[in-house]
NUDREN-230350 format. One record per residue: residue in one letter; x negated, y, z negated of N, C-alpha, C in turn. Coordinates in steps of 0.05 Angstrom, whole numbers, padded with zeros to 5 digits, always signed. Each point is the difference from the previous one (the first is absolute). Layout:
BEGIN
AXYZXYZXYZ/...
//
This chain:
BEGIN
M-02379+03303-03363+00016-00024+00000-00011-00019-00021/Q+00018-00010-00018-00009-00018-00022-00014-00025+00010/Q+00009-00010+00023-00011-00025+00010-00030+00003+00006/R-00008+00023+00009-00029+00004+00006-00016-00001-00026/L+00010+00010-00021-00014-00001-00026-00002-00029-00010/W+00021-00015+00005+00000-00028-00008-00022-00015+00015/L-00002+00004+00026-00020-00014+00015-00028+00009-00007/S-00003+00026-00006-00026+00010-00008-00009-00012-00027/G+00019-00003-00018-00006-00012-00026-00008-00029+00002/L+00014-00014+00018-00007-00028+00005-00027-00003+00012/R-00006+00016+00020-00026-00001+00013-00022+00005-00020/D+00003+00020-00017-00021+00006-00020-00004-00023-00020/F+00022-00012-00008-00002-00023-00018-00014-00023+00012/L+00007-00007+00025-00013-00022+00014-00030+00005+00005/A-00006+00025+00005-00028+00007+00007-00019-00005-00023/K+00010-00003-00024-00017-00003-00024-00007-00029-00005/H+00009-00018+00017-00001-00029-00007-00029-00010-00004/E-00019+00012+00013-00028-00010-00002-00014+00011-00025/T+00010+00021-00012-00014+00012-00022+00015-00001-00026/D+00026-00004+00001+00017+00000-00024-00001-00027-00014/A-00006+00000-00026-00003-00025-00015+00025-00017-00001/V+00023+00013-00002+00025-00015-00001+00006-00014+00027/W-00005+00015+00022+00003-00013+00026-00018-00024+00002/Q-00025+00002-00009-00018-00023+00002+00010-00024-00016/Q+00011+00006-00024+00011-00021-00016+00024-00013+00014/K+00018+00016+00012+00024-00011+00013-00008-00016+00024/K-00020+00008+00015-00009-00015+00023-00011-00027-00009/H-00014+00000-00022-00011-00025-00011+00023-00018-00009/E+00020+00011-00014+00023-00016-00008+00016-00011+00024/A+00002+00016+00021+00014-00009+00023-00014-00024+00013/E-00026+00001+00001-00015-00023+00012+00002-00025-00017/I+00000+00003-00026+00003-00023-00017+00028-00013+00004/K+00020+00017+00002+00028-00010+00003+00003-00013+00028/N-00012+00013+00020+00003-00010+00028-00027+00001+00013/P-00015-00022+00001-00027-00001+00011-00003+00009+00029/W+00023+00001+00015-00002+00010+00028-00006+00030-00001/F+00007+00014-00021-00005+00029-00003-00028+00005-00011/T-00019-00003+00017-00028+00005-00009-00003+00030-00003/Q-00022+00008-00015-00005+00028-00004-00004+00014+00027/V-00013-00013+00019-00005+00011+00026+00026+00006+00014/N+00018-00020+00000+00026+00003+00014+00018+00021-00013/I+00000+00001-00027+00016+00020-00013-00010+00028+00007/S-00027+00004-00001-00011+00026+00007+00006+00007+00029/K-00002-00020+00017+00006+00004+00029+00028+00010+00004/S+00019-00012-00014+00028+00009+00002+00004+00028-00010/I-00011+00006-00023+00003+00027-00012-00013+00021+00018/D-00024-00006+00010-00014+00019+00018+00017+00005+00025/A+00013-00021+00010+00016+00004+00024+00024+00018-00006/W+00011-00003-00024+00022+00018-00008-00009+00029-00003/V-00023+00004-00012-00010+00027-00003-00005+00013+00027/A-00011-00016+00018-00005+00011+00027+00026+00007+00014/A+00020-00017-00002+00026+00005+00012+00013+00025-00011/L-00001+00003-00027+00012+00023-00012-00015+00026+00007/D-00026-00002+00003-00016+00023+00009+00007+00008+00028/K+00004-00019+00017+00003+00005+00029+00028+00006+00008/D+00020-00014-00011+00027-00001+00012+00021+00014-00017/S-00005+00006-00025+00023+00008-00017+00015+00024+00010/E-00014+00021+00009+00014+00024+00009+00018-00005+00024/T-00012-00012+00021+00015-00005+00024+00022-00021-00004/W-00005-00019-00018+00020-00020-00006+00025+00013-00012/L-00004+00016-00020+00023+00013-00013+00014+00019+00018/A-00015+00014+00018+00011+00019+00018+00019-00012+00020/G-00001-00026+00004+00017-00013+00019+00028-00007-00010/Y+00006+00006-00025+00025-00007-00011+00013+00024-00015/N+00026-00001+00000+00016+00020-00015+00005-00011-00028/L-00019+00003-00018+00002-00012-00026+00017+00016-00019/P+00014-00014-00018+00018+00014-00019-00016+00017-00020/Q+00011+00023-00007-00012+00017-00020+00013-00004-00028/A+00023-00012+00000+00014-00007-00025+00003-00030+00000/F-00007-00013-00023-00001-00029-00001+00023-00011-00015/S+00013-00021+00011+00024-00011-00011-00007-00024-00018/A+00022-00012-00010-00003-00023-00017+00002-00026+00016/Q+00001+00002+00026+00001-00024+00016-00025-00018-00005/T+00005-00026-00002-00022-00018-00008-00007-00019+00023/L-00026-00001+00005-00011-00018+00020-00015-00022-00015/G+00006-00025+00006-00015-00022-00011-00021-00009+00020/I-00024-00006-00010-00022-00009+00017-00011-00025-00011/I+00001-00022+00015-00013-00025-00008-00026-00001+00016/M-00022+00001-00014-00026+00003+00014-00013-00027+00005/A-00016+00000+00022-00017-00023+00005-00026+00003-00016/G-00017-00021+00000-00024+00001-00015-00024-00013+00013/N+00002-00002+00027-00021-00014+00015-00026+00014+00001/I+00000+00027+00001-00025+00016-00001+00004+00022-00020/P-00022+00012-00010+00003+00021-00021+00017+00024+00008/L+00019+00007-00017+00017+00024+00004+00016-00001+00026/V+00007-00023+00009+00014-00003+00026+00027+00013-00001/G+00012+00003-00024+00027+00011-00001+00001+00030-00004/L-00023+00013-00001-00001+00028-00006+00014+00018+00020/H-00001-00007+00026+00013+00016+00020+00030+00002-00004/D+00013-00023-00006+00028+00001-00006+00007+00017-00024/L-00017-00002-00021+00004+00017-00023-00002+00029+00007/L-00020+00008+00015-00003+00028+00008+00025+00009+00015/C+00008-00016+00020+00023+00008+00016+00025+00004-00017/G+00005-00018-00019+00024+00003-00017-00001+00024-00017/V-00022+00006-00012-00002+00023-00018+00002+00026+00016/L-00014+00001+00023+00000+00025+00016+00028+00006+00012/C+00015-00021+00004+00027+00004+00012+00021+00006-00021/G-00008+00003-00025+00019+00009-00021+00013-00021-00017/Y-00007-00025+00004+00013-00022-00015-00014-00003-00028/R+00016-00010-00018-00012-00013-00024-00008-00028+00009/V-00024-00008-00006-00010-00025+00010-00003-00020-00023/R+00012-00023+00005-00002-00022-00019-00017-00022+00013/L-00023-00006-00013-00020-00018+00012-00001-00027-00012/K-00003-00020+00017-00008-00027-00010-00027-00006+00013/A-00021+00002-00016-00027-00005+00010-00004-00030+00003/S-00016-00008+00020-00009-00027+00002-00019-00007-00023/S+00003-00024-00011-00018-00008-00022-00029+00001+00009/D-00005-00003+00027-00028+00001+00010-00012+00028+00000/D+00017+00020-00001-00010+00027+00003+00009+00019-00022/E+00013-00011-00021+00012+00018-00020-00020+00016-00016/V-00024-00010-00004-00019+00015-00016-00006+00027+00014/L-00006-00001+00026-00008+00024+00015+00024+00019+00004/I+00023-00011+00008+00022+00018+00006+00011+00013-00025/K+00000-00014-00023+00009+00012-00024-00019+00022-00010/H-00026-00005+00003-00019+00021-00007+00002+00024+00018/L+00005-00005+00026+00003+00022+00018+00024+00017-00007/V+00023-00013-00006+00024+00016-00007-00005+00015-00025/E-00013-00012-00020-00005+00014-00025-00017+00025+00004/G-00021-00004+00017-00018+00023+00005+00014+00022+00017/W+00016-00009+00019+00014+00019+00018+00020+00017-00016/V+00014-00014-00018+00020+00015-00017-00014+00019-00019/A-00023-00009-00011-00015+00018-00018-00009+00025+00014/A-00007-00003+00026-00009+00024+00016+00024+00016+00009/N+00024-00012+00001+00024+00014+00009+00023-00008-00019/P+00002+00013-00023+00019-00008-00021+00029+00000+00010/D+00007+00016+00020+00027+00001+00010+00009-00026+00014/L-00019-00018+00003+00006-00027+00012+00008-00020-00022/K-00002+00008-00025+00003-00019-00022+00026-00015+00002/D+00022+00013+00005+00026-00012+00001+00008-00010+00028/R-00019+00001+00019+00007-00008+00027-00012-00026+00009/I-00018-00012-00017-00012-00025+00007+00001-00018-00025/A+00010-00024+00003+00002-00019-00022-00004-00029+00011/F-00012-00016-00017-00003-00029+00006+00023-00015-00013/S+00012-00018+00015+00023-00015-00010+00004-00025+00016/D+00012-00020-00014+00010-00024+00014+00030+00001+00005/N+00012+00022-00008+00029+00003+00004+00005+00016+00025/F+00013-00013+00020+00005+00013+00025+00030+00003+00005/K+00015+00003-00021+00028+00006+00002+00004+00030+00001/G+00021+00009+00014+00006+00028+00001-00018+00017+00018/L-00013-00013+00020-00017+00015+00018+00017+00013+00022/D-00011+00021+00012+00012+00013+00023-00013-00009+00026/A-00025-00010-00001-00014-00011+00023-00023-00017-00010/A-00010-00017+00018-00021-00019-00009-00020-00004+00023/I-00025-00003-00008-00021-00009+00019-00013-00025-00013/A-00002-00021+00014-00012-00025-00011-00018-00013+00020/T-00023-00008-00010-00020-00014+00017-00006-00027-00012/G+00000-00020+00016-00005-00027-00009-00004-00019+00023/S+00004-00026-00006-00002-00020+00021+00025+00000+00017/N+00000-00015+00022+00024-00002+00016+00022-00015-00016/N-00008-00018-00017+00020-00014-00017+00013+00019-00020/S-00016+00016-00014+00011+00018-00020+00016+00022+00014/G-00006+00006+00025+00016+00019+00015+00029-00007+00003/R+00006-00026+00002+00028-00009+00001+00014+00005-00026/Y-00015-00003-00022+00012+00006-00027+00005+00030-00003/F-00020+00016+00009+00003+00029-00002+00023+00009+00017/E+00004-00011+00023+00021+00007+00018+00027-00004-00013/Y+00003-00022-00015+00025-00005-00014+00003+00018-00024/Y-00021+00002-00016+00001+00015-00025+00006+00030+00004/F-00012+00012+00021+00004+00028+00005+00020+00006+00023/R+00018-00019+00005+00018+00002+00022+00019+00023-00002/H+00005+00010-00024+00020+00022-00003-00012+00028+00001/I-00026+00002+00002-00013+00026+00001-00019+00001+00024/P-00008+00024+00009-00020+00002+00021-00026-00014-00009/H-00012-00016+00017-00024-00014-00008-00019-00003+00023/L-00025+00002-00006-00022-00003+00019-00017-00023-00009/L+00001-00022+00015-00014-00025-00008-00023-00006+00019/R-00022-00009-00012-00024-00007+00015-00008-00028-00006/G-00004-00016+00022-00009-00027-00003-00030-00003+00006/H-00007-00023+00010-00028-00006+00005-00008+00008+00029/R-00021+00016+00002-00011+00007+00026-00030-00002-00001/N-00013-00002+00023-00029+00001+00003-00007+00017+00024/S-00026+00004+00004-00009+00018+00021-00017-00016+00020/V-00002+00011+00024-00014-00013+00022-00020+00020+00012/A-00020-00011+00013-00020+00017+00014-00002-00009+00029/V-00001+00020+00017-00004-00005+00029-00029+00007+00006/V-00016-00020+00008-00028+00004+00005-00005+00000+00030/S-00015+00020+00009-00007+00001+00029-00027-00013+00005/E-00005-00007+00025-00025-00013+00008-00024+00016-00007/D+00002+00027+00002-00023+00017-00005-00001+00012-00028/A+00014-00013-00019-00001+00009-00028-00029+00000-00010/S-00008+00022-00012-00027+00002-00009-00005-00015-00026/E-00025-00004-00007-00007-00013-00025+00011+00015-00024/S-00001+00026+00000+00010+00016-00022+00030-00002-00002/E+00014-00001+00023+00029-00003-00001+00008-00027-00012/L-00015-00021+00007+00006-00027-00011-00005+00000-00030/M-00020+00014-00009-00005+00002-00029+00022+00015-00014/E+00010+00021+00013+00023+00015-00011+00024-00018-00001/L+00003-00017+00020+00022-00019+00000-00002-00018-00024/G-00025-00007-00008-00003-00015-00024+00011+00014-00025/E-00002+00026-00001+00012+00015-00022+00030-00004+00000/D+00012+00000+00023+00029-00004+00002+00008-00028-00009/I-00017-00019+00004+00006-00027-00008-00006-00006-00029/F-00023+00008-00010-00010-00009-00026+00005+00019-00023/T+00006+00025+00005+00006+00018-00023+00023-00011-00016/Y-00003+00001-00026+00020-00011-00019+00004-00030+00004/F-00021-00014+00011+00000-00028+00005+00021-00008+00021/G+00010+00019+00014+00020-00006+00021+00028-00003-00011/L+00005+00009-00024+00026-00004-00013+00022+00020+00007/G-00007+00022+00013+00019+00021+00006+00015-00005+00026/C+00024+00012+00002+00015-00002+00025-00014+00015+00023/R-00017+00019-00007-00015+00014+00021-00026-00013+00007/N-00007-00022-00014-00024-00015+00008+00005-00016+00025/V-00020-00001+00018+00002-00015+00024-00003-00030-00005/T+00019-00015+00008-00001-00029-00003+00000-00015+00027/H+00003+00015+00022+00001-00012+00026-00015+00017+00021/L-00016-00013+00016-00016+00014+00021+00011-00007+00028/I+00003+00020+00017+00008-00004+00028-00025+00006+00016/L-00012-00021+00011-00026+00002+00012+00001-00005+00030/P-00017+00014+00015-00001-00005+00029-00011-00028+00006/R+00012-00013+00020-00009-00027+00008-00030-00001+00004/G-00013-00019-00012-00029-00003+00002-00016+00016-00019/F+00013+00013-00020-00015+00016-00018-00020-00016-00016/D-00024+00011-00004-00021-00014-00015+00006+00001-00030/M+00009-00022-00012+00008+00000-00028-00024+00004-00019/V-00023-00006+00010-00024+00004-00017-00004+00029-00007/R+00009+00018+00018-00002+00029-00005+00016+00007-00026/L+00023-00012-00004+00016+00006-00023-00015-00008-00026/F-00010-00025+00000-00014-00010-00024-00025+00017-00006/H-00013+00008+00020-00024+00016-00004+00007+00028-00012/A+00021+00012+00011+00008+00026-00010+00011-00001-00028/W+00011-00023-00008+00012-00003-00026-00019-00009-00022/E-00025-00003+00006-00019-00009-00020-00001+00017-00026/P+00005+00027+00002+00000+00016-00024+00021-00008-00020/F+00020-00016+00008+00022-00007-00018-00004-00028-00012/A-00023-00012+00005-00005-00028-00009+00002-00004-00030/D-00005+00022-00015+00001-00002-00029+00028-00007-00011/L+00020+00002+00016+00027-00007-00008+00001-00029-00011/I-00016-00017+00011+00001-00028-00008-00008-00004-00029/N-00013+00020-00012-00008-00002-00028+00022+00008-00020/H+00023+00009+00011+00023+00005-00017+00016-00025-00003/H+00004-00009-00025+00011-00027-00004+00028-00004+00012/K+00017+00020-00001+00027-00004+00011-00001-00001+00030/Y-00016+00017+00012-00002-00001+00029-00012-00026+00009/S-00022-00009-00013-00013-00025+00008+00018-00024-00003/N+00017+00000-00021+00019-00022-00004+00019-00002+00024/N+00010+00023+00010+00017+00000+00023-00015-00010+00025/Y-00024+00011+00004-00016-00007+00024-00005-00030+00000/Y-00010-00011-00022-00007-00029+00000+00024-00018+00002/Y+00022+00009-00011+00025-00016+00002+00009-00002+00029/H+00001+00022+00014+00010+00000+00028-00020-00014+00018/R-00026+00003-00006-00020-00014+00016+00003-00030-00003/A+00005-00009-00025+00004-00029-00005+00024-00011+00015/V+00022+00015+00000+00024-00008+00014-00005-00003+00030/L-00013+00020+00011-00006-00001+00029-00018-00023+00007/L-00020-00005-00017-00018-00023+00006+00014-00026-00003/M+00017-00003-00020+00014-00026-00003+00019-00005+00023/N+00012+00021+00010+00019-00002+00023-00013+00000+00027/L-00026+00003+00000-00016+00002+00025+00010+00023+00018/D+00008+00022-00013+00009+00023+00015-00024+00016+00009/K+00001+00008+00025-00022+00016+00011-00001+00027-00012/H-00024+00009-00008-00003+00026-00012-00029+00009+00002/L-00005+00025-00006-00027+00011-00002-00005+00009-00029/D-00025-00003-00009-00005+00005-00029-00028+00011-00002/N-00003+00022-00015-00026+00012-00004-00010-00001-00029/G+00015-00015-00016-00008-00003-00028+00015+00018-00019/F+00016+00019+00010+00016+00016-00018+00027+00008+00012/V+00004-00005+00026+00026+00004+00012+00004-00020+00022/I+00024-00008+00004+00008-00020+00021+00016+00013+00021/L-00007-00005+00025+00016+00010+00023+00015-00024+00012/K+00026+00003+00004+00016-00021+00012+00017+00011+00022/E+00000-00014+00023+00016+00009+00022+00029-00007-00005/T+00017+00021+00001+00029-00003-00006+00014+00025+00010/E+00026-00002+00003+00016+00024+00007+00011+00014-00025/D-00003-00012-00023+00012+00010-00025-00014+00027-00008/V+00017+00019-00008-00011+00025-00011-00012-00005-00027/Y+00013-00015-00017-00009-00005-00027-00024-00020-00001/A-00019+00006-00018-00021-00019-00006-00006+00002-00030/P-00005-00022-00013-00005+00001-00029-00027+00012-00006/V-00005+00006-00025-00026+00011-00009-00022-00019+00008/G-00021+00011+00012-00023-00016+00008+00002-00009+00029/M+00022+00007+00013+00004-00008+00028+00009+00024+00017/V-00006-00001+00026+00010+00020+00019+00009-00015+00025/G+00024+00006+00009+00009-00013+00025-00008+00016+00024/Y+00000-00012+00023-00007+00014+00025+00013-00014+00024/H+00004+00015+00021+00007-00012+00026-00012+00018+00021/F-00002-00010+00024-00012+00014+00023+00021+00012+00018/Y-00006+00022+00012+00018+00012+00020-00015+00004+00026/D+00016+00000+00022-00011+00003+00027+00006+00028+00011/T+00023+00011-00008+00009+00026+00011+00010+00018-00023/N+00001+00026+00006+00011+00018-00020+00030-00004-00004/D+00013-00010+00021+00029-00006-00002+00004-00023-00020/A-00018-00019-00001+00002-00022-00019-00003+00010-00029/V-00018+00020-00004-00003+00012-00026+00026+00014-00008/A+00011+00016+00018+00025+00014-00006+00023-00019-00006/E+00001-00022+00014+00021-00020-00004-00002-00013-00028/Y-00025-00006-00008-00004-00012-00026+00008+00019-00022/L-00009+00025+00002+00006+00020-00020+00030+00005-00003/Q+00014+00000+00023+00029+00004-00001+00014-00025-00012/E-00009-00023+00007+00012-00025-00010-00003-00002-00030/H-00022+00009-00011-00006-00003-00029+00003+00027-00015/E+00015+00018+00011+00002+00027-00011+00009+00000-00029/K+00019-00017-00007+00010+00001-00028-00018-00014-00020/Q-00021-00012+00010-00020-00013-00018-00025+00017-00003/I-00002+00021+00016-00025+00016+00002+00003+00027-00015/Q-00019+00006-00017+00000+00026-00014-00016+00020+00015/V-00024-00007+00008-00019+00019+00014-00013-00015+00023/V-00005+00015+00021-00016-00010+00023-00025+00017+00001/T-00023-00013-00002-00026+00015+00002-00013-00006+00027/G-00016+00019+00009-00015-00004+00025+00015+00005+00025/H+00027+00001-00002+00017+00003+00024+00001+00030+00007/T+00006+00005+00026+00001+00028+00009+00018+00017-00017/N+00023-00011-00008+00019+00015-00017-00002-00007-00029/G-00021-00014-00008-00002-00010-00027-00019+00016-00017/V-00008-00012-00022-00018+00012-00020-00028-00008+00007/S-00019+00018-00003-00028-00006+00005-00011-00021-00018/F-00018-00017+00010-00013-00020-00017-00011+00014-00025/G+00003-00014-00023-00011+00010-00025+00019+00018-00015/Q+00023+00007+00012+00019+00019-00013+00025-00013-00010/A+00003-00026+00004+00026-00013-00007+00007+00004-00030/Q-00020-00002-00017+00005+00003-00029-00007+00028-00010/K+00002+00020+00018-00004+00027-00008+00024+00017+00010/P+00024-00008-00008+00024+00014+00010+00002+00028-00010/G+00012+00017+00016+00007+00027-00009+00027+00001-00013/L+00008+00022-00010+00026+00003-00013+00023-00003+00020/K-00005+00004+00025+00020-00002+00021+00002-00029+00011/D-00016-00018-00009+00000-00027+00010+00019-00017-00018/Y+00024-00005+00010+00021-00013-00015+00000-00030+00006/A+00006-00016-00021+00003-00029+00003+00023-00006+00019/D-00004-00020+00018+00020-00009+00019+00009+00022+00019/C-00015+00021+00002+00006+00023+00018+00027+00013-00006/I+00008-00002-00025+00025+00013-00009-00008+00024-00018/D+00008+00024+00008-00006+00024-00015+00014+00000-00026/T-00014-00007-00021+00013-00003-00027+00011+00026-00010/M-00014+00022+00006+00010+00027-00009+00026+00006+00013/Q+00002-00003+00026+00025+00006+00015+00022-00018-00011/W-00006-00025-00004+00020-00019-00010+00011+00009-00027/L-00018+00007-00018+00008+00009-00027+00015+00026+00001/L-00009+00019+00016+00014+00026+00002+00028-00003+00012/K+00002-00018+00019+00027-00005+00012+00020-00009-00021/H-00008-00018-00017+00018-00010-00020+00003+00019-00024/Y-00021+00014-00006+00001+00020-00021+00019+00022+00008/R-00002+00010+00024+00017+00021+00010+00029-00009+00000/A+00004-00025+00010+00027-00010+00003+00014-00002-00028/E-00015-00010-00019+00011-00003-00027+00004+00027-00013/A-00019+00019+00004+00001+00026-00013+00024+00016+00010/S+00008-00004+00025+00021+00016+00012+00028-00013-00004/S+00001-00024-00010+00025-00014-00002+00015+00008-00025/
//
């Protein structure tokens, strides 16, 4: 199957990022263009992709009836740029499902995604005419767009005549039990602070048992204290701390992250929201009530383990919508018409 070769070529290209001189140059350029994309965070993202491709690619592909002949149907993808290579999964899905893919990269992530496409095509020349970057989104057969809730309304109108899959703003939550261990709380810190908390899979809200010792959180998160030395992160932290102090809003502060009691799922960079629960039913009610705002639940019986929120597999789809099935449905429908 051609798709397996494409994934293998991508995996091999990504795996060279620590030793290849051009990869090193591009990572440096990406950080200059977008200081949120530190070398550590870029490498973390690429390593997560290599691990996912190593672990999941065979079983992932086996779950779908993929086309063996590829049509001229065109899929437009408008990518987000909040964390490194965040739009790669949509690109993979589009290419594997037989579409010609027209990409609009986020200005925050264009250095990395353009280098990735260039290297992927070099390793798989038959992809040359199937992936292109463009600002022209006329004549599409389907579209996937990721942005803010405000831009989502524009996308809804612009793509109203074709099948479209739109993604707005979501965040993730963690359910913490009374007997959570020190190591689990530190892993929770990974879910919160990886990529400075900018991803939709980053935890921004904690659901804590009534009476939980908050000092345990701050103690477990000490390994992440160096975040405050990053100028963009510290600017956010100090700004929100100043606002809270001026408004006399109650909060907890350990010098690099602020905890504020609230029911909101969203929290800005440098802050984490929390609320207390008394029963498991109360947890279930909160999760159901905020379902459309939540991307991932960590620590919950049916959720993701602490520390794994930003290590998604190929089968972990945004907004719990199977992108492959969605694309194949519309690809098949168009191809048979």
